[in-house]
C-alpha positions as CSV (number, residue, x, y, z in Angstrom):
1,X,-44.5,11.1,43.9
2,X,-48.5,10.6,44.2
3,X,-50.9,8.8,41.9
4,X,-51.2,10.7,38.5
5,X,-48.1,13.2,38.8
6,X,-47.8,12.7,35.3
7,X,-50.8,15.1,34.5
8,X,-49.7,18.1,36.7
9,X,-46.1,17.5,37.5
10,X,-44.5,19.5,34.7
11,X,-47.0,22.3,34.8
12,X,-46.3,22.3,39.0
13,X,-42.4,22.8,38.4
14,X,-43.2,25.3,35.7
15,X,-45.0,27.1,37.9
16,X,-42.8,27.2,40.7
17,X,-40.1,28.0,38.4
18,X,-41.9,30.9,37.0
19,X,-42.9,32.1,40.5
20,X,-39.2,31.7,41.7
21,X,-37.5,33.3,39.0
22,X,-40.0,35.7,37.6
23,X,-41.8,37.0,40.9
24,X,-44.4,39.5,40.5
25,X,-43.4,43.0,41.0
26,X,-46.8,43.7,42.5
27,X,-47.1,42.9,46.4
28,X,-50.2,41.1,47.8
29,X,-52.6,43.9,49.1
30,X,-55.6,41.7,49.2
31,X,-56.1,38.3,50.3
32,X,-59.7,37.1,49.3
33,X,-60.5,34.0,51.4
34,X,-63.1,31.2,51.1
35,X,-64.0,27.7,52.3
36,X,-66.0,25.8,49.8
37,X,-67.7,23.0,52.2
38,X,-68.9,19.8,50.1
39,X,-71.4,19.9,52.5
40,X,-73.3,16.1,52.3
41,X,-75.9,15.5,55.3
42,X,-76.9,12.1,53.8
43,X,-73.1,11.0,53.1
44,X,-72.4,7.3,54.1
45,X,-75.7,6.6,53.4
46,X,-77.0,7.9,56.6
47,X,-80.7,8.4,57.0
48,X,-82.5,11.4,57.6
49,X,-82.2,11.6,61.5
50,X,-78.1,11.7,61.1
51,X,-78.5,14.5,58.2
52,X,-80.6,16.3,60.5
53,X,-78.0,15.9,63.4
54,X,-75.2,17.1,61.0
55,X,-77.3,20.1,59.9
56,X,-78.6,21.1,63.2
57,X,-74.9,21.2,64.6
58,X,-73.5,23.6,62.1
59,X,-76.7,26.0,62.6
60,X,-75.8,25.7,66.1
61,X,-72.0,25.9,66.3
62,X,-71.4,28.1,63.2
63,X,-72.9,31.6,64.1
64,X,-70.9,31.4,67.7
65,X,-67.6,30.7,65.8
66,X,-68.0,33.5,63.3
67,X,-68.7,35.9,66.2
68,X,-65.4,34.7,67.7
69,X,-63.7,34.7,64.6
70,X,-64.6,38.6,64.1
71,X,-64.7,40.7,60.9
72,X,-62.4,41.1,58.3
73,X,-60.5,44.3,57.5
74,X,-63.7,45.4,55.7
75,X,-66.2,44.7,58.9
76,X,-67.5,41.7,57.1
77,X,-67.9,38.5,58.9
78,X,-66.5,35.2,57.9
79,X,-69.1,33.2,55.4
80,X,-69.3,29.7,54.8
81,X,-70.1,28.3,51.5
82,X,-72.3,25.0,51.8
83,X,-72.1,23.3,48.5
84,X,-75.2,21.1,49.1
85,X,-75.9,18.3,47.0
86,X,-79.1,18.4,44.3
87,X,-79.4,14.5,45.0
88,X,-79.7,15.1,48.5
89,X,-82.2,17.8,48.6
90,X,-84.5,17.9,51.7
91,X,-86.2,21.1,52.2
92,X,-85.8,20.8,56.2
93,X,-82.1,20.4,56.2
94,X,-82.3,23.4,53.6
95,X,-83.8,26.0,55.6
96,X,-81.3,26.0,58.4
97,X,-78.6,27.1,55.8
98,X,-80.7,29.4,54.1
99,X,-81.2,31.0,58.0
100,X,-77.2,31.4,58.0
101,X,-77.6,32.9,54.6
102,X,-79.6,35.7,55.7
103,X,-77.8,36.3,58.8
104,X,-74.8,37.1,56.3
105,X,-72.7,34.3,57.8
106,X,-73.3,31.7,55.1
107,X,-74.3,30.7,51.7
108,X,-75.5,28.4,49.9
109,X,-74.4,26.8,46.0
110,X,-74.9,23.6,43.8
111,X,-72.9,20.4,44.4
112,X,-74.0,17.3,42.2
113,X,-73.2,13.2,42.6
114,X,-74.3,11.7,39.0
115,X,-73.2,8.6,36.8
116,X,-73.5,7.7,33.5
117,X,-75.9,10.6,33.4
118,X,-77.9,11.9,30.3
119,X,-78.2,15.3,28.9
120,X,-82.0,15.9,29.3
121,X,-81.9,14.2,32.9
122,X,-78.8,16.4,33.7
123,X,-80.5,19.6,32.6
124,X,-83.5,19.1,34.4
125,X,-82.1,17.6,37.7
126,X,-79.8,20.6,38.1
127,X,-82.4,23.1,36.9
128,X,-85.0,22.1,39.2
129,X,-82.7,22.3,42.2
130,X,-81.6,25.7,41.2
131,X,-85.2,26.6,41.2
132,X,-86.2,24.9,44.3
133,X,-82.9,26.9,45.9
134,X,-84.9,30.0,44.9
135,X,-88.6,29.5,45.1
136,X,-88.7,27.3,48.7
137,X,-85.4,28.8,50.4
138,X,-84.5,32.3,48.9
139,X,-81.3,31.5,48.1
140,X,-78.9,32.0,45.1
141,X,-79.1,35.2,42.9
142,X,-80.5,36.6,39.8
143,X,-78.1,38.7,37.1
144,X,-79.9,40.2,34.4
145,X,-83.3,37.7,34.9
146,X,-81.0,34.6,34.7
147,X,-80.3,32.7,38.5
148,X,-76.7,32.3,38.9
149,X,-75.3,29.5,41.0
150,X,-71.4,28.1,42.1
151,X,-70.8,24.5,41.3
152,X,-68.7,21.6,42.4
153,X,-68.6,18.3,40.8
154,X,-69.0,15.2,43.0
155,X,-66.2,12.6,42.6
156,X,-64.5,15.6,41.0
157,X,-65.7,14.3,37.5
158,X,-66.2,17.3,36.0
159,X,-67.1,17.1,32.1
160,X,-66.8,13.4,32.2
161,X,-63.1,13.8,33.2
162,X,-62.9,10.3,34.3
163,X,-63.0,6.8,32.6
164,X,-65.6,5.2,31.4
165,X,-68.1,7.8,31.9
166,X,-68.0,7.2,35.4
167,X,-69.6,9.6,37.8
168,X,-70.7,12.0,34.9
169,X,-71.2,10.7,31.4
170,X,-71.6,14.2,29.6
171,X,-68.8,15.3,27.3
172,X,-70.7,19.0,26.8
173,X,-70.7,19.4,30.9
174,X,-69.3,22.8,30.7
175,X,-71.6,24.3,28.2
176,X,-75.1,22.9,30.0
177,X,-73.4,24.2,33.0
178,X,-72.9,27.3,31.6
179,X,-76.5,27.4,29.9
180,X,-77.9,27.0,33.3
181,X,-76.8,29.5,35.1
182,X,-73.2,28.3,36.5
183,X,-71.1,31.5,37.2
184,X,-68.0,29.5,38.1
185,X,-66.7,26.2,39.1
186,X,-64.8,25.3,42.5
187,X,-64.2,21.7,42.0
188,X,-60.2,21.9,41.6
189,X,-58.1,20.8,42.8
190,X,-58.7,16.7,42.7
191,X,-55.4,16.1,43.7
192,X,-54.3,12.4,43.0
193,X,-57.6,11.7,41.0
194,X,-57.1,11.5,37.1
195,X,-59.7,14.2,37.0
196,X,-56.9,16.9,37.9
197,X,-56.6,19.6,35.5
198,X,-53.3,20.5,33.8
199,X,-53.7,24.2,34.5
200,X,-53.0,24.9,38.4
201,X,-52.8,27.8,40.9
202,X,-54.4,29.9,38.1
203,X,-58.1,31.6,37.8
204,X,-58.9,30.7,34.5
205,X,-61.6,30.4,31.4
206,X,-62.3,26.9,30.0
207,X,-63.9,26.6,26.7
208,X,-66.1,23.6,25.7
209,X,-65.4,21.1,23.6
210,X,-68.4,19.2,23.8
211,X,-67.3,16.2,21.3
212,X,-64.5,15.5,23.9
213,X,-63.9,14.9,27.8
214,X,-62.0,17.5,30.3
215,X,-62.1,20.7,28.7
216,X,-61.0,22.2,31.6
217,X,-57.5,20.8,31.2
218,X,-56.3,23.8,30.0
219,X,-57.4,27.5,29.6
220,X,-56.9,31.1,29.4
221,X,-55.7,32.8,32.4
222,X,-58.0,35.8,34.1
223,X,-56.3,38.8,33.7
224,X,-56.8,42.5,34.7
225,X,-59.1,44.4,32.2
226,X,-58.9,41.8,29.5
227,X,-62.9,40.6,30.2
228,X,-64.5,37.4,29.7
229,X,-62.5,34.8,27.6
230,X,-64.3,31.4,27.8
231,X,-67.4,29.5,28.7
232,X,-67.0,29.0,32.0
233,X,-64.9,30.3,34.9
234,X,-62.5,28.2,36.9
235,X,-61.2,28.9,40.3
236,X,-59.2,26.2,41.8
237,X,-57.7,25.9,45.4
238,X,-54.0,26.1,46.1
239,X,-52.1,22.8,45.0
240,X,-48.4,21.6,44.9
241,X,-46.1,19.6,47.3
242,X,-45.7,20.0,51.3
243,X,-42.2,18.6,52.4
244,X,-42.0,19.8,56.2
245,X,-41.6,17.1,58.7
246,X,-41.5,14.5,55.9
247,X,-38.5,12.6,53.9
248,X,-41.2,12.3,51.3
249,X,-43.3,15.1,50.0
250,X,-47.6,15.1,50.8
251,X,-49.8,16.6,48.3
252,X,-51.4,20.2,49.2
253,X,-55.1,20.6,47.9
254,X,-56.2,23.0,50.4
255,X,-58.4,20.7,52.3
256,X,-59.4,21.2,56.0
257,X,-60.2,17.7,57.5
258,X,-59.6,15.9,61.1
259,X,-56.4,13.9,59.4
260,X,-55.1,17.5,58.1
261,X,-55.9,20.7,60.2
262,X,-54.1,24.1,59.6
263,X,-50.8,25.1,60.7
264,X,-48.5,28.1,59.9
265,X,-46.8,26.4,57.6
266,X,-49.5,25.2,55.4
267,X,-50.6,28.8,55.5
268,X,-47.4,29.9,53.9
269,X,-48.0,27.2,51.5
270,X,-51.6,28.1,50.4
271,X,-50.2,31.9,50.1
272,X,-47.4,30.5,48.0
273,X,-49.7,28.3,45.6
274,X,-52.9,30.2,45.4
275,X,-54.0,31.9,42.4
276,X,-53.0,35.6,42.2
277,X,-54.2,38.1,39.7
278,X,-52.1,41.3,40.5
279,X,-51.9,42.2,43.8
280,X,-55.0,40.1,44.8
281,X,-54.5,36.5,46.3
282,X,-57.5,34.2,46.2
283,X,-57.2,31.2,48.7
284,X,-59.9,28.8,48.0
285,X,-60.1,26.1,50.7
286,X,-62.4,23.2,50.9
287,X,-63.5,20.4,53.2
288,X,-66.4,17.7,53.8
289,X,-67.7,19.3,56.9
290,X,-70.7,17.0,57.3
291,X,-69.2,14.2,58.3
292,X,-69.0,13.9,61.9
293,X,-65.1,13.3,61.9
294,X,-64.3,16.5,60.3
295,X,-67.0,18.8,61.7
296,X,-66.1,17.5,65.4
297,X,-62.6,19.3,64.4
298,X,-63.9,22.1,62.3
299,X,-66.5,23.3,64.7
300,X,-64.4,22.4,67.7
301,X,-61.7,24.9,67.0
302,X,-60.3,24.1,63.6
303,X,-62.3,27.1,61.5
304,X,-61.4,29.2,64.2
305,X,-58.0,28.3,64.1
306,X,-57.9,28.5,60.0
307,X,-59.1,32.1,60.0
308,X,-56.7,33.2,62.6
309,X,-54.0,31.8,60.7
310,X,-55.4,33.6,57.3
311,X,-55.7,36.6,59.1
312,X,-51.9,36.5,60.5
313,X,-50.7,35.5,57.2
314,X,-52.3,38.6,55.2
315,X,-51.0,41.0,58.2
316,X,-47.6,39.3,57.9
317,X,-47.3,40.2,54.0
318,X,-49.1,43.9,54.8
319,X,-51.9,42.8,53.0
320,X,-56.0,43.1,53.5
321,X,-58.3,40.2,54.1
322,X,-61.4,39.7,52.9
323,X,-63.7,36.8,54.0
324,X,-66.1,35.8,51.3
325,X,-68.3,33.5,49.9
326,X,-68.2,31.4,46.8
327,X,-70.2,34.0,45.0
328,X,-68.3,36.9,46.2
329,X,-65.0,35.6,45.5
330,X,-66.2,35.2,41.8
331,X,-67.5,38.6,41.9
332,X,-64.1,39.8,43.0
333,X,-62.6,38.2,40.1
334,X,-65.3,39.3,37.6
335,X,-64.3,43.0,38.8
336,X,-60.9,42.7,38.2
337,X,-61.4,41.3,34.7
338,X,-63.3,43.8,33.9
339,X,-60.6,46.5,35.2
340,X,-62.9,47.6,38.5
341,X,-62.1,47.6,42.0
342,X,-63.3,44.3,43.5
343,X,-63.3,45.7,47.1
344,X,-66.0,48.7,45.8
345,X,-67.7,45.8,43.6
346,X,-68.6,44.0,47.1
347,X,-70.1,46.6,49.1
348,X,-72.3,44.7,51.0
349,X,-75.6,45.6,52.6
350,X,-75.1,45.9,56.4
351,X,-75.4,42.8,58.5
352,X,-77.5,43.1,61.4
353,X,-77.7,39.7,62.8
354,X,-74.3,39.3,63.7
355,X,-72.2,41.5,66.3
356,X,-69.0,40.8,67.8
357,X,-67.8,41.6,70.9
358,X,-65.8,44.8,71.7
């Protein structure tokens, strides 16, 4: 078995048994699909010139691919969410991402790598990056006068979940994120890392214990009409095992990478494993799209194939598919939790900067 299976194996088996023997009576009617990109232009300690080439490659190719993919069931274009690292901030690298956001095919959220941090430094660092995204790039959203952002933790170490405080250091990180304006965390699943939560394949609320690490380990599942039930919303991707073509199982974490491309079989597993609320299925995948080994594949056909396979999977279920950003996925979840129609809550302003071939 993969490493640290002692954390997730029993919850995984319980989830599979429950799904097999107590299936939902409600059929899947809507598939909400999001790609959360851990987008690190300076990955592998590269310099500015390499980082610039990486961003420009996406700026050139992604709009073309978005047109090729075409709209979803509600005539909306695909939207790629770039979770950009706060510690790698450089204005000229955010501008192209902001342009794609204004064109309706991108979005930007917050990613962060830090190590043995202090509360004061964390608050200052995240708040400064958050405010720069707003004031200098016109990104993020304001809700009731408060700027909101999605979050992915670097090295999976959310809420000080790795031993010795490595890659975090803050037992109250969930509370700090909530107070800084984080609307949801998209870090999980972390797979073979000890940071992996015991709560899997469920969108849930976690409540922080500021004296202890890994407060997101367990939580309260989101239910239709139940409202807010915790400090921070956790939106994980599909997590489980894959067996096809192997004697030993392989871990499925929803990663899109050069070494692990999409297949019809993987799409079936995503549909089987991904969190579900009533007739709504939420498929959140992730990638490290700035790294050349991945970007060459993603921009060379893998993204197009992924969206096509997802559309086909939804059609086979008789469901409508929504191509959404992380923010829009959050909005859909909140609408359901409030007992509202998520499709109505997500009515977008008209997208005029992208056109599709007949």
